[in-house]
C-alpha positions as CSV (number, residue, x, y, z in Angstrom):
1,M,-100.5,-107.8,-242.3
2,T,-96.9,-107.4,-243.5
3,N,-94.5,-105.1,-241.7
4,T,-94.8,-102.7,-244.7
5,S,-98.6,-102.6,-244.4
6,Y,-98.4,-102.2,-240.6
7,D,-96.0,-99.2,-241.0
8,R,-98.3,-97.7,-243.7
9,V,-101.4,-98.0,-241.5
10,C,-99.6,-96.6,-238.5
11,Y,-98.2,-93.7,-240.5
12,R,-101.7,-92.9,-241.9
13,T,-103.2,-93.2,-238.4
14,E,-100.6,-91.3,-236.4
15,Q,-99.2,-88.8,-238.8
16,R,-102.1,-88.0,-241.1
17,E,-104.8,-88.6,-238.4
18,E,-106.8,-91.0,-240.7
19,S,-108.9,-93.8,-239.4
20,V,-107.9,-96.8,-241.5
21,P,-110.6,-99.5,-242.0
22,L,-109.2,-102.9,-240.8
23,R,-110.7,-106.4,-240.8
24,N,-109.8,-109.0,-238.2
25,V,-108.9,-112.2,-240.1
26,K,-109.7,-114.4,-237.1
27,N,-113.3,-113.2,-236.4
28,G,-114.2,-111.0,-239.3
29,Q,-114.8,-107.9,-237.2
30,L,-114.4,-104.5,-238.9
31,G,-112.7,-101.7,-237.0
32,Y,-111.1,-98.3,-237.6
33,S,-107.5,-97.6,-236.4
34,F,-106.9,-94.8,-233.9
35,G,-103.4,-95.7,-232.6
36,C,-100.5,-98.0,-232.9
37,T,-98.1,-99.6,-230.4
38,Q,-94.8,-100.2,-232.1
39,A,-93.3,-102.2,-229.3
40,G,-96.1,-104.8,-229.5
41,N,-96.9,-104.5,-233.2
42,T,-100.5,-103.8,-232.4
43,V,-103.1,-101.5,-233.8
44,Q,-105.8,-99.9,-231.6
45,V,-109.2,-100.0,-233.3
46,K,-112.7,-98.7,-232.7
47,L,-115.1,-101.4,-233.7
48,T,-118.3,-100.6,-235.7
49,N,-120.3,-101.2,-232.5
50,G,-118.3,-98.5,-230.7
51,Q,-116.2,-100.8,-228.5
52,L,-112.4,-100.4,-228.4
53,D,-110.0,-103.2,-229.1
54,S,-106.3,-103.9,-229.8
55,W,-105.3,-106.3,-232.6
56,S,-101.8,-107.6,-233.4
57,S,-100.5,-106.9,-236.9
58,D,-100.7,-110.6,-237.8
59,E,-104.5,-110.8,-237.1
60,C,-105.7,-107.9,-239.2
61,V,-105.6,-106.7,-242.8
62,E,-106.5,-103.4,-244.3
63,S,-110.2,-103.5,-245.4
64,F,-111.5,-101.7,-248.4
65,Q,-115.1,-102.8,-247.7
66,E,-117.4,-100.5,-245.8
67,P,-120.0,-102.1,-243.5
68,F,-123.6,-102.3,-244.8
């Protein structure tokens, strides 16, 4: 994810209180943002199975595909 995309996702998540769908490019998992850590360039996500995780901005992209 580019810095611009990361900033947009974090703005939508933290200022507009949206859960942005994200896909992990390393393992294909789908998650929804619920927070960002600017110092570490990470996004906190809730996975579709309910678990919580943290992904760095370089291992995720915004996803426009909903799970089946």
